[in-house]
NUPA-323994 format. One line per field, with one value per residue: residue in three letters; chain; x, y, z of N, C-alpha, C, CB in turn. Coordinates in pm, 1 decimal, padded with zeros to 6 digits, m for minus. Glycine has a CB too. Layout:
# NUPA-323994
rest <- (ala;...) $
kette <- (A;...) $
n.east <- (X;...) $
n.north <- (Y;...) $
n.up <- (Z;...) $
ca.east <- (X;...) $
ca.north <- (Y;...) $
ca.up <- (Z;...) $
c.east <- (X;...) $
c.north <- (Y;...) $
c.up <- (Z;...) $
cb.east <- (X;...) $
cb.north <- (Y;...) $
cb.up <- (Z;...) $
END
This chain:
# NUPA-323994
rest <- (met;thr;asn;gly;ser;asn;ala;tyr;gly;ile;lys;phe;ser;gln;ile;ser;trp;phe;asp;arg;leu;leu;gly;arg;his;pro;asn;val;val;ala;ala;thr;arg;his;his;asp;ile;val;trp;asp;ile;thr;arg;lys;ser;gly;cys;ala;ile;gln;ala;ile;cys;leu;asp;glu;tyr;thr;cys;gly;thr;gly;lys;val;leu;glu;val;arg;glu;glu;phe;pro;glu;val;asn;leu;ile;tyr;val;gly;gly;met;trp;asn;gly;tyr;thr;met;glu;ala;lys;glu;tyr;cys;leu;asp;asn;asn;ile;gly;leu;phe;asn;thr;thr;glu;met;thr;gly;ala;leu;his;lys;asp;asp;phe;trp;lys;tyr;his;lys;lys;asp;lys;asp;gly;asn;pro;val;tyr;pro) $
kette <- (A;A;A;A;A;A;A;A;A;A;A;A;A;A;A;A;A;A;A;A;A;A;A;A;A;A;A;A;A;A;A;A;A;A;A;A;A;A;A;A;A;A;A;A;A;A;A;A;A;A;A;A;A;A;A;A;A;A;A;A;A;A;A;A;A;A;A;A;A;A;A;A;A;A;A;A;A;A;A;A;A;A;A;A;A;A;A;A;A;A;A;A;A;A;A;A;A;A;A;A;A;A;A;A;A;A;A;A;A;A;A;A;A;A;A;A;A;A;A;A;A;A;A;A;A;A;A;A;A;A;A) $
n.east <- (01758.9;01740.1;01858.2;01802.3;01634.4;01304.1;01020.5;00759.0;00870.4;00923.8;01071.1;01378.8;01363.9;01056.7;01075.9;01245.2;01137.5;00901.5;00993.6;01124.2;00901.0;00771.7;00984.5;01006.9;00742.9;00575.5;00420.5;00560.0;00753.7;00943.1;01027.6;01149.1;01261.6;01197.5;01233.3;01242.3;01024.1;00849.9;00756.6;00782.8;00640.2;00642.2;00434.2;00413.8;00142.6;m00109.8;m00186.6;00062.4;00189.5;00200.4;00348.0;00328.5;00494.3;00395.7;00389.6;00103.8;m00113.4;m00366.0;m00535.0;m00630.3;m00875.0;m00723.0;m00448.8;m00443.8;m00529.7;m00318.0;m00090.5;m00155.7;m00154.2;00115.1;00210.4;00092.0;00072.4;00097.4;m00103.6;m00117.6;m00137.9;00061.2;m00039.7;00129.8;00198.3;00043.7;m00065.3;m00185.9;m00420.8;m00683.4;m00939.8;m01320.6;m01398.6;m01168.1;m01106.3;m01343.5;m01297.0;m01027.3;m01145.9;m01311.7;m01135.2;m01010.4;m00754.5;m00531.7;m00586.2;m00385.1;m00263.9;m00024.4;m00180.1;m00297.5;m00161.8;m00025.3;m00211.0;m00380.2;m00171.0;m00168.9;m00431.8;m00565.6;m00740.1;m00635.7;m00689.1;m00948.8;m00936.6;m01000.1;m00998.5;m01184.5;m01518.6;m01646.2;m01876.6;m01853.9;m01845.2;m01665.3;m01392.1;m01213.9;m00921.2) $
n.north <- (00686.7;00345.3;m00015.2;m00109.3;m00159.7;m00134.4;00056.6;m00066.0;m00356.8;m00505.9;m00710.3;m00694.0;m00808.4;m00831.2;m00560.1;m00437.7;m00638.0;m00478.8;m00272.5;m00323.0;m00400.3;m00143.1;m00029.6;m00100.4;m00071.3;00032.5;00273.6;00387.6;00655.8;00820.8;00631.4;00698.4;00623.0;00656.2;00663.4;00399.0;00210.5;00374.5;00511.5;00788.7;00841.8;00895.1;00927.6;00854.7;00942.8;01007.7;01078.4;01218.7;00968.6;00859.6;00581.7;00296.7;00045.7;m00279.0;m00579.3;m00706.9;m00961.7;m00952.3;m00684.3;m00444.2;m00197.5;m00062.7;m00056.6;00116.0;00342.4;00398.8;00404.3;00634.2;00799.2;00836.3;00858.0;01117.9;01162.2;00940.5;00753.5;00532.7;00166.9;m00065.9;m00406.7;m00652.0;m00922.9;m01201.5;m01359.9;m01200.3;m00980.5;m00770.6;m00636.3;m00598.6;m00321.7;m00208.3;m00153.5;m00016.4;00239.9;00312.0;00394.6;00550.7;00760.6;00834.2;00665.4;00433.6;00065.1;m00212.7;m00572.1;m00790.1;m00872.9;m00665.7;m00489.0;m00385.3;m00304.0;m00097.7;00101.4;00195.1;00345.8;00641.7;00715.1;00560.8;00457.0;00357.5;00136.5;m00203.0;m00556.3;m00775.6;m00986.2;m01244.3;m01154.6;m00894.6;m00767.5;m00657.2;m00792.9;m00863.3;m00960.9) $
n.up <- (00535.2;00609.5;00662.1;00897.4;01164.0;01224.1;01388.5;01303.1;01309.7;01016.9;00812.1;00590.7;00381.8;00277.4;00267.3;00068.3;m00151.8;m00219.3;m00272.6;m00499.5;m00637.3;m00670.2;m00852.2;m01064.3;m01208.9;m01452.0;m01435.1;m01246.7;m01202.7;m01017.0;m00720.1;m00372.9;m00086.7;00269.9;00646.2;00655.9;00583.5;00431.6;00138.6;m00084.3;m00387.6;m00718.2;m01020.0;m01374.6;m01449.6;m01262.5;m00958.6;m00692.7;m00454.2;m00133.9;00020.9;00244.4;00360.0;00479.8;00668.0;00769.3;00867.7;00877.5;00823.5;01030.4;01149.1;01381.0;01331.8;01055.9;01152.0;01360.3;01190.1;01011.9;01213.1;01288.6;01017.8;00892.0;00610.1;00447.9;00203.5;00109.3;00181.1;00191.8;00264.3;00253.1;00136.3;m00052.1;00088.2;00268.0;00425.2;00468.7;00731.6;00643.0;00771.3;00780.5;00488.6;00410.5;00588.4;00496.7;00243.7;00254.5;00299.6;00146.1;00105.8;m00035.5;00029.4;00011.2;m00083.1;m00205.4;m00458.9;m00529.5;m00587.8;m00795.3;m00995.1;m00880.1;m00912.5;m01163.3;m01157.1;m01148.7;m00949.3;m00729.9;m00469.4;m00497.6;m00625.7;m00719.1;m00737.7;m00984.5;m01022.6;m01228.5;m01272.9;m01206.4;m01003.6;m00655.0;m00542.5;m00279.7;m00103.6) $
ca.east <- (01734.3;01790.1;01820.7;01812.5;01522.6;01153.1;00904.6;00669.4;00916.1;00874.1;01193.0;01432.4;01339.3;00945.9;01126.2;01311.1;01017.5;00844.1;01090.2;01145.4;00783.0;00808.5;01141.7;00973.2;00606.6;00565.7;00347.0;00628.6;00866.7;01060.1;00999.1;01204.9;01246.9;01256.5;01165.6;01291.5;00922.1;00761.2;00769.7;00732.0;00579.0;00579.4;00415.9;00385.6;m00040.1;m00168.8;m00139.0;00172.2;00127.8;00295.1;00305.8;00408.5;00524.5;00368.4;00370.5;00031.9;m00188.0;m00495.0;m00454.7;m00779.2;m00925.3;m00669.9;m00318.0;m00476.2;m00530.8;m00162.5;m00036.6;m00205.7;m00133.1;00286.7;00242.8;m00047.5;00110.7;00099.0;m00215.7;m00124.5;m00113.5;00075.2;m00029.2;00203.9;00225.8;m00086.4;m00206.0;m00204.0;m00548.5;m00787.8;m01081.7;m01384.8;m01401.4;m01061.8;m01110.4;m01421.8;m01219.2;m00957.6;m01213.3;m01396.0;m01020.0;m00908.5;m00616.8;m00533.7;m00550.3;m00392.7;m00192.4;00039.3;m00221.4;m00360.8;m00043.4;00012.8;m00337.9;m00366.7;m00064.6;m00194.9;m00551.9;m00586.2;m00832.4;m00577.7;m00768.4;m01079.7;m00923.1;m01028.8;m01009.4;m01382.6;m01543.2;m01666.8;m01996.2;m01821.7;m01853.5;m01556.1;m01331.4;m01110.1;m00877.0) $
ca.north <- (00555.1;00281.3;m00106.9;m00161.0;m00188.7;m00031.2;00024.0;m00179.6;m00541.1;m00507.2;m00723.8;m00586.6;m00871.2;m00744.5;m00384.3;m00484.6;m00704.6;m00406.7;m00118.7;m00391.0;m00377.6;00005.5;00035.3;m00195.8;m00077.4;00108.6;00412.5;00431.7;00749.0;00746.6;00610.0;00717.4;00597.9;00662.6;00612.9;00251.7;00169.9;00478.9;00539.5;00866.0;00781.2;00945.7;00885.4;00881.1;00929.0;01009.1;01179.5;01120.6;00866.7;00799.1;00464.1;00253.0;m00105.8;m00324.7;m00702.5;m00770.6;m01076.2;m00937.6;m00565.9;m00423.6;m00014.6;00021.6;m00036.5;00192.2;00439.0;00388.4;00412.7;00780.2;00898.3;00849.3;00922.5;01140.7;01232.0;00817.4;00739.4;00377.2;00095.6;m00193.7;m00507.1;m00768.8;m01076.7;m01236.6;m01428.0;m01114.0;m00920.6;m00691.3;m00635.9;m00500.1;m00244.6;m00115.9;m00116.1;00121.7;00339.3;00383.6;00461.5;00696.5;00896.7;00827.1;00644.0;00303.4;m00015.4;m00357.3;m00662.6;m00803.8;m00907.0;m00531.9;m00318.8;m00339.4;m00253.1;00044.9;00229.7;00264.2;00430.3;00796.7;00709.5;00391.8;00443.2;00277.7;m00003.9;m00337.1;m00709.9;m00798.6;m01119.3;m01262.3;m01033.2;m00701.1;m00702.0;m00617.6;m00896.6;m00822.3;m01056.2) $
ca.up <- (00467.3;00643.6;00623.8;01015.1;01221.9;01211.4;01449.6;01271.8;01255.1;00858.9;00737.7;00515.3;00275.2;00254.2;00235.8;m00072.6;m00238.6;m00234.1;m00330.0;m00632.8;m00728.7;m00735.8;m00958.0;m01203.9;m01221.8;m01586.7;m01396.7;m01119.5;m01288.5;m00904.3;m00590.6;m00258.4;00039.9;00390.7;00746.0;00663.2;00556.2;00363.7;m00002.7;m00219.3;m00560.7;m00852.7;m01117.3;m01486.0;m01454.8;m01164.9;m00825.7;m00640.0;m00341.5;m00034.6;00064.1;00355.8;00339.3;00647.6;00687.4;00848.1;00810.8;00849.1;00858.0;01102.7;01109.6;01482.0;01245.2;00966.6;01244.1;01399.5;01050.0;01007.4;01306.7;01240.4;00932.9;00827.2;00459.2;00384.9;00138.8;00041.7;00304.3;00150.4;00368.7;00226.9;00088.9;m00119.1;00179.3;00361.4;00378.1;00581.4;00708.2;00572.8;00789.9;00769.7;00374.4;00412.9;00638.0;00414.7;00103.7;00240.9;00348.3;m00034.6;00116.5;m00061.2;00103.1;m00044.9;m00088.6;m00291.9;m00535.5;m00605.2;m00595.6;m00967.8;m01089.5;m00781.9;m00917.3;m01250.1;m01150.1;m01153.8;m00843.9;m00703.0;m00364.0;m00513.2;m00737.4;m00656.7;m00865.3;m01008.4;m00998.2;m01309.3;m01263.5;m01188.6;m00811.6;m00639.4;m00455.1;m00161.9;m00020.2) $
c.east <- (01814.9;01779.7;01843.8;01662.4;01403.7;01067.3;00803.9;00707.6;00883.7;01028.7;01214.9;01377.6;01193.2;00998.3;01173.4;01236.5;00960.3;00891.6;01116.5;01036.4;00762.5;00910.0;01077.1;00852.4;00653.4;00499.1;00463.2;00752.0;01014.0;00955.7;01127.7;01199.1;01277.6;01207.6;01172.8;01160.7;00822.9;00852.7;00730.3;00752.9;00538.7;00544.2;00382.1;00201.2;m00075.7;m00121.5;m00047.4;00113.6;00267.3;00260.9;00414.1;00373.1;00505.8;00376.7;00245.9;m00120.6;m00330.3;m00487.8;m00624.1;m00775.5;m00794.2;m00537.8;m00341.5;m00459.9;m00416.4;m00074.0;m00051.3;m00135.3;00039.5;00327.9;00141.8;m00035.0;00080.0;m00059.9;m00237.4;m00071.9;m00110.0;00067.6;00055.9;00203.8;00039.8;m00140.5;m00221.1;m00382.6;m00596.6;m00901.7;m01147.4;m01402.7;m01274.5;m01059.8;m01208.0;m01370.1;m01139.9;m01045.8;m01283.3;m01285.3;m00908.6;m00763.9;m00657.5;m00478.8;m00516.5;m00297.1;m00110.2;m00046.9;m00267.0;m00273.0;m00039.7;m00119.0;m00347.9;m00272.1;m00099.9;m00295.8;m00492.8;m00642.5;m00792.1;m00638.1;m00894.0;m01053.2;m00926.4;m01091.8;m01176.6;m01357.7;m01604.7;m01807.6;m01947.0;m01796.9;m01700.9;m01525.5;m01235.2;m01058.7;m00884.3) $
c.north <- (00435.8;00125.9;m00182.0;m00203.0;m00104.5;m00070.3;m00052.3;m00366.9;m00524.6;m00542.7;m00665.4;m00703.2;m00850.3;m00575.0;m00377.5;m00529.0;m00593.4;m00274.6;m00183.6;m00355.3;m00223.0;00035.7;m00044.7;m00158.1;00062.1;00239.6;00451.6;00538.7;00725.2;00708.6;00633.1;00695.7;00633.2;00659.7;00452.6;00164.7;00281.8;00531.4;00687.1;00842.0;00884.5;00931.7;00923.2;00978.5;00887.9;01068.2;01124.9;01012.1;00864.3;00671.1;00383.7;00116.2;m00219.3;m00498.9;m00747.1;m00877.6;m01027.7;m00767.8;m00479.9;m00231.2;00044.7;00012.0;00066.8;00315.7;00495.0;00431.9;00603.6;00840.7;00934.0;00918.9;00978.0;01150.5;01057.4;00833.7;00630.2;00339.4;m00027.9;m00327.7;m00612.7;m00860.1;m01103.0;m01322.8;m01326.4;m01056.1;m00799.2;m00694.2;m00531.6;m00332.5;m00122.5;m00056.7;00020.0;00226.8;00392.2;00403.4;00559.0;00809.3;00881.3;00800.1;00455.6;00170.9;m00177.1;m00466.1;m00698.9;m00856.7;m00781.2;m00405.3;m00299.0;m00267.5;m00103.3;00165.1;00254.7;00328.2;00531.8;00782.1;00581.8;00375.2;00325.8;00126.5;m00142.6;m00441.8;m00716.4;m00957.6;m01132.1;m01156.9;m00878.9;m00635.0;m00728.5;m00729.9;m00815.3;m00925.3;m01086.0) $
c.up <- (00542.8;00636.4;00751.7;01029.6;01230.5;01324.1;01444.2;01248.2;01109.9;00843.4;00606.5;00347.9;00221.0;00254.2;00115.3;m00174.8;m00309.4;m00298.0;m00480.9;m00738.2;m00762.2;m00845.9;m01061.0;m01267.1;m01316.6;m01564.6;m01299.8;m01203.9;m01150.8;m00772.5;m00446.7;m00141.3;00144.1;00493.7;00754.2;00557.7;00477.7;00232.1;m00063.4;m00312.9;m00650.0;m00947.4;m01246.8;m01500.7;m01320.6;m01055.7;m00748.1;m00484.3;m00249.6;00057.9;00172.6;00350.4;00515.9;00636.0;00787.5;00805.0;00819.7;00904.3;00906.4;01097.4;01218.0;01403.1;01151.0;01059.9;01331.2;01325.7;00999.9;01161.8;01333.6;01177.3;00841.3;00657.1;00392.7;00354.1;00059.9;00144.3;00219.0;00276.8;00366.6;00157.4;00037.3;m00030.5;00290.3;00323.1;00524.3;00560.4;00648.4;00676.9;00779.2;00584.1;00397.6;00498.4;00517.1;00282.1;00105.7;00286.7;00245.6;00027.0;00037.1;00037.1;00029.8;00010.5;m00225.8;m00441.3;m00635.4;m00642.4;m00728.3;m01050.9;m01023.8;m00838.4;m01047.0;m01258.6;m01088.8;m00957.5;m00767.5;m00548.3;m00371.7;m00594.4;m00604.0;m00769.4;m00873.6;m01055.0;m01137.2;m01368.4;m01267.1;m01073.5;m00781.7;m00557.9;m00392.5;m00127.7;00093.2) $
cb.east <- (01781.8;01790.7;01872.0;01875.0;01553.3;01048.7;00864.9;00616.4;00798.4;00794.9;01214.8;01648.5;01371.5;00831.8;01251.3;01397.5;00896.5;00801.2;01287.8;01146.8;00649.1;00858.3;01354.1;00953.8;00490.1;00483.4;00172.6;00701.9;00788.3;01215.2;00948.7;01212.4;01263.3;01310.5;01032.4;01295.9;00881.4;00720.4;00686.7;00752.8;00430.2;00601.7;00370.6;00408.3;m00112.6;m00195.1;m00249.6;00321.9;00070.3;00326.0;00277.3;00382.8;00721.6;00175.1;00493.8;00008.3;m00163.7;m00605.1;m00333.6;m00784.0;m01153.9;m00678.0;m00272.1;m00609.0;m00612.2;m00116.6;m00151.4;m00405.0;m00210.6;00347.0;00322.9;m00114.5;00329.5;00157.8;m00232.9;m00049.0;m00225.5;00213.8;m00134.7;00212.8;00302.8;m00079.2;m00179.8;m00066.8;m00679.4;m00777.7;m01140.8;m01539.9;m01453.5;m00906.3;m01155.6;m01561.6;m01132.6;m00824.3;m01294.1;m01551.7;m00937.8;m00897.7;m00538.1;m00470.2;m00652.0;m00366.5;m00267.3;00136.9;m00296.2;m00471.0;00152.6;00055.8;m00506.4;m00294.5;00111.0;m00184.1;m00678.0;m00744.3;m00982.6;m00362.3;m00818.3;m01192.4;m00714.3;m01137.3;m00927.9;m01492.7;m01633.5;m01658.1;m02079.6;m01939.8;m01981.7;m01539.6;m01269.6;m01157.9;m00799.4) $
cb.north <- (00565.9;00328.9;m00141.2;m00063.7;m00216.2;m00056.9;00086.4;m00123.5;m00703.7;m00341.9;m00846.8;m00539.0;m01001.1;m00779.7;m00314.8;m00587.8;m00781.9;m00411.7;m00072.4;m00546.7;m00436.1;00088.8;m00018.6;m00356.2;m00077.4;00027.4;00402.6;00273.7;00979.1;00883.5;00464.3;00781.9;00533.1;00737.6;00663.5;00190.5;00117.2;00614.0;00438.6;00966.9;00682.1;00988.9;00835.6;00726.0;00799.3;00913.3;01217.0;01241.2;00685.4;00904.9;00387.0;00322.6;m00101.6;m00262.6;m00745.5;m00660.8;m01218.7;m01061.4;m00488.4;m00512.8;00055.6;m00027.5;m00164.6;00159.6;00401.7;00271.7;00286.5;00787.2;00844.3;00767.4;00861.8;01291.4;01324.2;00679.9;00833.6;00326.0;00107.2;m00185.3;m00559.0;m00815.9;m01209.4;m01298.2;m01604.5;m00995.1;m01074.3;m00557.2;m00651.6;m00581.1;m00280.3;m00210.3;m00234.0;00103.6;00289.5;00317.5;00389.0;00704.6;00881.7;01026.5;00672.6;00308.2;m00003.6;m00351.8;m00748.8;m00881.8;m00990.5;m00471.9;m00324.2;m00503.2;m00359.3;00002.4;00207.7;00219.0;00378.2;00867.4;00709.6;00366.7;00579.5;00378.6;m00000.4;m00314.9;m00917.3;m00668.5;m01159.2;m01388.8;m01047.8;m00607.8;m00822.8;m00485.2;m01026.2;m00757.9;m01061.4) $
cb.up <- (00309.1;00716.0;00504.0;01121.8;01325.0;01057.2;01454.8;01143.7;01333.0;00766.0;00723.1;00565.1;00300.4;00377.0;00329.4;m00059.8;m00149.7;m00143.8;m00220.9;m00612.7;m00658.9;m00632.1;m00913.5;m01174.4;m01068.9;m01697.3;m01316.5;m01012.7;m01316.0;m00840.5;m00607.0;m00250.3;00054.0;00402.8;00732.8;00861.7;00673.1;00479.1;m00067.8;m00243.1;m00559.6;m00893.5;m01090.3;m01553.8;m01571.2;m01147.8;m00722.9;m00591.3;m00410.9;00054.6;m00064.1;00494.8;00268.6;00719.3;00729.0;00928.0;00889.7;00931.3;00694.4;01314.1;01185.7;01650.0;01165.4;00896.1;01313.9;01416.8;00936.8;00998.9;01440.7;01180.7;00885.7;00892.0;00435.9;00479.8;00075.2;m00101.3;00436.6;00075.1;00385.8;00289.0;00260.9;m00259.5;00260.4;00351.5;00345.9;00602.4;00813.2;00529.1;00865.2;00828.4;00278.8;00457.5;00753.5;00394.9;00034.1;00358.0;00530.2;m00160.3;00321.8;m00172.2;00202.3;m00192.1;m00045.7;m00233.7;m00485.7;m00512.8;m00538.4;m01072.1;m01070.9;m00626.6;m00891.7;m01325.8;m01079.2;m01315.3;m00895.5;m00706.4;m00344.1;m00605.7;m00859.4;m00528.5;m00784.0;m01183.7;m00863.3;m01295.8;m01113.8;m01225.3;m00661.7;m00595.9;m00526.1;m00038.8;m00022.4) $
END
């Protein structure tokens, strides 16, 4: 584990924010960081998660595939802050492959769900809302 640089150019402030989110989440028992931007997460309820912290304004399928090639065990991709998001193609790919794809506004809810990759916010009619 380092606080130096990583191949994805993720700043330490982003890494620290994500680490604090995991450390304070009521369903997270332990979160161990490695490769500077990857965490192995043990939860009270639900399967284990391996998450990667990115900072993508718009995460597309290409970035998802890049992450999967380098970190095949990753099953949750955090794209970064509330202004960050992802394409619907990337989201559909992740849903089809049981991979969570979330920004800041979605992370807390997703970590509570057993089938975390399916988590989404809902509008007043119960329809999925994606950033």
